[in-house]
Steps between C-alpha positions, in 0.01 A plus 500: 500500500637595841298494823546668837530288812165411647631501860349746739856585613500719185157653514475534881797735549399693183144544642647635824727743314208617284289567816781693654553702181127596481504604873812712437363694201148545638588604851400864569796732449581729794707814528821291489412328167309760293597337170423131588210287384348473155189720530643843591590662170382402145679796356582347163148378422382851575749632242353252251156631586601861464655430162174347384313805639731733312423320168128530576521868572741587220774607749855442356654187642862600491507874552515550874380301796171321545265530792176304535186685607476301822872464568514659845775284636741484201748730346475602136683243288622476135345240270806326348333205325443459125172646367348157445506441876287809568240359256515154669437662836175662388280269719671620821316837528170313467562336836485656843845530649443235773367259239789581263759432767335181625456372142864586409626319805289195428620491136865535613470225760318268258769550238773454751364149573460436125859613430634245754280231352633585149855492633450147626350411164800648322717273715289204380326429835162332485199726563374287785354579845836516674634748245192716540532500878873575492435775249242665727741479800784652299276784375406591856863465624616732220277780631757557775785526246568865445473514112163322511373688802593836354329410174175416682533793740544759221249338268765448230449312175817289514336163577246553217782555257690195633190285440479618137864433427497159673184397315684570171792288618273203578297531182822502291598161653174317432549202277278417198316223686412716803125572553580874478726471199268715285594798725871477425474749217392782740821463712658844508181703519506508885856643523426743217203632699717513814758710320223727369389556860846545653812490283723282719359158377650586164831376638363146443532556128874481525473176710274334240727606210811369682320169582385463131127552559460733210129461438428578869710809475338613169141450628590692818655791311207511257254513787689772665502707182126450481462649848706799387267538197197484723643778710550724194155431375320564834707778655742627221631806684588306812654220296717740302609676823590173663688331214680818399635592837337379822614141444860617532444699823629248750488752783122498513 
């Protein structure tokens, strides 16, 4: 098993970069930087909330634009995710908007750290104190990288999906003597759920087929089909509308 260097010449500069990154993304935006920071938007998580509210009220998900009852600062937006996602987002309307945004940010940041930890594990690095400290520094540094910053700023679901797919990858590599070996048989469920929430993780099916991990691909596809079935059972009209046409409307 590989280990990271224990010298502070590694962790010291990383800690300074992490501090600088946090200062950069938390500084108060002014009139010259209206789109900076990570706390000024949360548009996407509001779309998830509005989709959940539409299901609760019986409003069609895919026929027109959605507008939340308290959405004073956002434009109307289309809900373009599979029906299963609107069911999964049902807890969001139960929270106040400030609590929803704070909780979503905390979940995203926690999973960002976990994803980096899992990446080190996938590279066979020991889960020791140095790895944990470096992972935390890298998570904070990545906040100032535009793809990550925008994900947090908009309240997007990308890092949650990444965590689900990466968990499948790690589970599929567990050996028979590993303490978590009994969980190997569920590898594929995470990425199947991810594809049921947002279709793009389905691209990993091709990767797993090409690399010969047939069981992982089959479990993932079966899980995804289960999410489709749940959508038809819970909101049949919305599911029929989505899978018969909306799914192909790339301009939404």
